[in-house]
N, C-alpha and C positions, 0 to 999 in steps of 0.2 A: 628509647628516646621518650616515648610517649609517657611512659610510666615518670620520668623526672619531670616533664612538663606538667604532668596532672598533679604531682606533689608540689610543684612550684606554685600552683593556683591554690591548693589546698593551704599552702603555707601562709599565702597571702591573705586568704579567707580568715584563718585564724588571726593573723595579724589585725586586721579590720574588726573581727569579732572582739577581741582582747582591747581595741583602741575605742571601739563605741561602747562597751560594756563598762569599760573604766569610766571614760568620759560622763557617760550618762549616770552612773552610780554616784561620781563626785558632785555631780550637779545636784543630785537628789540629796545627798548628804549635808549640802550647804546652799539648799533651795532657795532660801530667803535672799542669801546674796547675790546667786545668780539672777534671780528677778531683777533685783537692784540695778545691777551690772546692766543688764538688758536696757532697763528703762533709762539709764544714763547715755546709753548710745544715741547719738544724732539720726541715725539711720534706722533705728529698732525701737524707739521709744514709742510710737504711736502703736506698736503691736506687742507692748511688753504684757498686756493682760494674758495671751494665749501662747505667745511664742515660745516662753520657757517650757510649757507643757509640751507642744508640737515638737521641739528640738529633742527632748529626752524621748518621746514615744517612738519618733522617727529613727533616732539611733537605736533604740531597741529592737525595731521592727526590723531594720535593715541587718542587725546583727542576728537576729532569729533567721531571716532569709539565708544568709550566708552559713547557715549550720547544716543545710541540706543540700545534697547534690541536685535535687530537682529544681530547687529554688536560686541555686548560687547565682546563675547569670543575672537574675533579677536584684540579687543581694549586691551583686560587682556593679551594677547599673546604678544602683541606689547609692553605694558608697562613691562612686565617680562623681554623682549629681551632688551629692551633698558636700562632698570635699572640694567640688568646683565652687560651691555658693559659699562656703566657709573661707574659699582662698579669695573669691572677689571680695567679700565683706573685708577680711583684712587689709587687702591691697587698697581699699576705700579708705580705711581707718589709717594706714601709714601716709595715704596722700593727704587726707583732711583733718586729722584730728592730732591732738597731743595728750599724752598722760592719760588715756582712757584705759580702764582696767580689762584683762582679758576675762572673758565669762568662761572659759573653756573649762575649768575645772582640774583640780589634780596637779600633776606635774605640768601638764601643758601650760597651766597659768603662769608658771616660773619662767617661761621663754619670753624673749623680747619679742617684740611684733614681726621684726625681719627674721629670726628664728623661725617663729612660727609660719611664717609665709613660706619659707625654704621647707620645712617639714611638712605642709600641707601639699605644696608642688611634688614633691617626692611620692605622698599617698596617691595624688592624681595619677602620676606616672606608673605606679605600681599597679593602681586599679585597671589602667588601660591595658597594662602587658597581662594581667590575670584575666581579664576580660578576653582578648583577643585569644590567648592560649585555652582558656575554657570553651569558647566557641569552636575552636578548631579541633579539639582532641575530646571532648567530652561527647561527641556522638558516636553512636555504634559504628564498628567497621563495615564497610560496605562489600 
């Protein structure tokens, strides 16, 4: 049973690695548009000079942390926090703004704001599951 649960953690880690690498590469490929979308956001416009760089770097750092067993807990915590922030932002946008473009990049950009909210909530749930399993089953047997 332990092996199955550690495989679940690995699979979720691979999912987040893929998600964050895909999202960051999409943002890099269309960086100018990403910067413009951030600057058009009522909540983020004041931070438009550095936030696009910070988001991309943070996504890549978290993806890197998830690659190694020793840093996986930190990567899962980072995934949880980042997805929580993204979800809070989406919730804010849904409640306050209309017709604002999504600055997520790639396929994620094609989702409606509500679809994106549900996707992010799902990501939060699986990050919590993975973190809980990893904390419980990654320790050496006593």
